[in-house]
N, C-alpha and C positions, 0 to 999 in steps of 0.2 A: 588640334588639340581640341577642339567643345564634345569634339568624345568622346576623351580620354576624361575628360573633368562628369557627364557622367554618372560612372558610378560614385567615383571621390562625392557624388550630390545626395546619391543613394542612401550614402553607407551615414554621411553625416546628420541629416535629414530620416534614420529612422525613424524614433520616434514621436515623427509626424508622421508619415505615410504604414507600420505596420498596420496600429490597430486603428485604420478603416478598411484596409486587407484582410483583417482578418475579422473581419466584423459581416464578412460574407460569407463565411462560414459557422459565427457562434447563431445562439438562440436567440430564437428575437425578445427583444432590453437590456438584453449582456453586452457581454464591451471588455474589454483594457482597455489599460492605463498605465504610461508613463512616470515619472514622478524621476527621469537622469537618464539621456540616453546611454539605450546598449551603443557599443565599439566593438571594432575588430580587430585583434593584431593580430603578429606572425600567425602563431601557431594555435588563434583561441578568439573562442562568440565570450564576449565579457555584458549582464546584462544586468548592471547595479540593484533593479529596484522592477516588477512584475505585478501589474493589480488583474482581480480576474473581478468584474462588481456585475447587479440585476441589480439595475437602479439605481439607489449609490448605495447599495447596503454590499461591502468583501466579503464576497465568497473569498479569495483564497490572494493569499500573498505573499513572495519567493525575491529573494534577495540574496548579493553577493552568490549568483549567477556564470556558472562557465562550462563551455563545452567548449569540447578539446577535442580530434582526434592522435593520439597516439599508434596504440595499434589499433581498434575499433574507438567508435565512442563512445566519449564521457566525458555525461554529465556530475554538476558536483554543485551539488547547492544548498547554501549557507542555510539556509531558514525557510519551510515554508513553515506560512498559517495559513488554516485553513476554519473558515463560521462555523457552525453548525444551525446558525440560527435563517442564515442569511435561503440555504441548500430548500425553504418551504418556497422559496421567492422564486426559485425559475420556472419558467413557461414551461404548460404539462410539452408535450408531441407528442403526433398525432402516431394512430397505429400503424406498427409498420407493415406494409405487405410481401419485404422479403424475406425468407425463414434465415433465423437467427444462428450463425458465424455458430459451431461447433469450437471446442478448445484447441483443437491442432488447427483450428484456419486461427485462430489471434496467437494462440503461439509461431508460425510461421513466417510474419509479420511484424513480432518483434524485431528490433532493430538491436547488431549487437550491443550491450553499449553495459559499461556498468552505467550504475548509481551511486550518484551521494549526499544525500538531507544530512548534514552534515545537524540539524536542530528543527522537528519535527510536534506544532504545535496543533491541537483540536479545542480551540474558542467554544465556550468561555470555558468548559474546564479545565485544562490547559492541562488533566490530571496526566494523562500519558503524553507525553514532554516527551523524545530520544531521540538516538539515533537511523537515521534510516543505513545497511547496503544491502544493494542488489546490482548483481547481474542475471542481464535480460541474454544469452542465445535463445536462440527457438528450442533446440534440441532440449533442454536445459538448467532451469532458472533458482535461483540463492536467495537467501532474503535471510538479512537476518536486523534484527533490533530490539534498542538496547534501550531502554525506559527508565523512568523512581519507580512503574508503578509495574511493568509491563516487558519483561522480555522473549526474544521471538528468536527459533533459527530454525527455517523447512529449504523444505527440495521441491522441487515439481518438476516429476520429470515425465513426459508426453501424462498418461492422466492420473500416472501415483504420485502421492502429497506425504512428504515424512516429513514428521517434526521430531529437530529435535532437539527442542529446547521452547516452552509454553510456561512462562512463570510469572500467578500470578499476587502481587505482596495486594491484601488482602485489608485494613483496616480491624482492628486491634486483634489482629491476629501474627501469633512469632513465624508464622513458618509458609512464605508464597505457597498457594497450589501452586504444580506441578505437573505438566500432561506431554505425551511423548504416545507416537505412534504413526501406524501409516492408513490412510488412504486414498482408496476409487476414484475421482473424484465423475461426473458423468458427465454424456457425451458432448453436451450442449453445457455449459457454467452458467445455470440456472438455478440450482437447487442441491440440497444436500447431499455429503456423495455417497455412494452405491452402495460401495464394501467399505469394512477397516477394522483397524485394532488397537487399540487406545489405552491406557493403567494410567491415572495422571494419581496425583498423592501431598490430602489435602490435611486439615485440624479439624475437629469434631470438640467443641467445648466441656462438653459433653465425657469422650474420653480420654486416662492419662500417654498413649498413644497414637503416633503418624497411622492415615487410614490411609487405607489402599483402592484403584478401583478401577476394575480387568474390565471392557469393555466391548469386546466382541460382532459383527453383524456380516449383513449382506439382506444386501434387500430390506425386504417390513421384517426379517428373522433373526435372532443373540440375543444374547447375553450375553450380560450384567454378572459380575460378582462383584460384593464392598468386605472390604478384614478387614479389624482392625493387627494391631505386626503382634501384641503383644494375645489372642486373638485366635488360637487354632478354626476355631468356628468364627464362620462369614455372619456377620453383622447384615449383608441382605444379599438375594441370591435369587436370581431374575432370568427364566426361558425367555 
C-alpha cells in the first residue's frame, strides 16, 4: 500500500521537486519555476505554465503545454515568450574541450516529434509574434512560421536547406520582401552556408516596378544580379 502511494505523491508534488532536480543541469544562477503544478492524465502530461529565470529576470515563459504520444511525440504549446533583455544575464560557460557536434550528429538525436507553438513572442519588441509549427524526425525537418511581419516555410534534409517562403513586411513598404532558395549548410553548424542559390523580390522607392535579386555562390565565389522587372538591363551585376 505504501509503495503504491509513492508514484502518486511524486505526481502530485511535481512543482516542488522538478525545479530542484532540473537545477542539477541548468547553468549556475538560473532556475525554472511553476505557478501551477503540472498534472498527468491518461494520455498526456499537461503543464499550465513554466518560467525559466536568470536571477529574477524571466528569460522564457511557456503556457498551456501538452505533451502526448499518439503515434510519435507531440508537443503543443499555447504560448512561448522569450525576453531578449535577460539573455545578456546568462552566465558565460567555460570553453569546451570536446569537438563540436556536426549537423548530422545533432539531427540523429532529434526525437521524432511534432511541435506547435500557437503564439510565439520575442519581447520587448513583440514584432515577430506568430505561430510556429515543426516536424522533427531525424531524416528531415520541416518548419512553418506565420507571423504579422514574417512568414517562413522551409525544409532541412541533411545539409540541404530549402526555403520555399520567406516574406518580411517592412514599415512603409506596400509589398513584402520575398525570398526563396536552396542552401548547403556547413558540416558543423557554426557558420554561414557554404553554397547556395537564392532569389529575392523587393521594392525600391525610386523605381516603379518590383526588383529581383539573384544570388548564386559556392565558398568564396559567386554572382549577384539585380534587375528591375520593367528594365532588361541589370541594375547590378557583381561577379
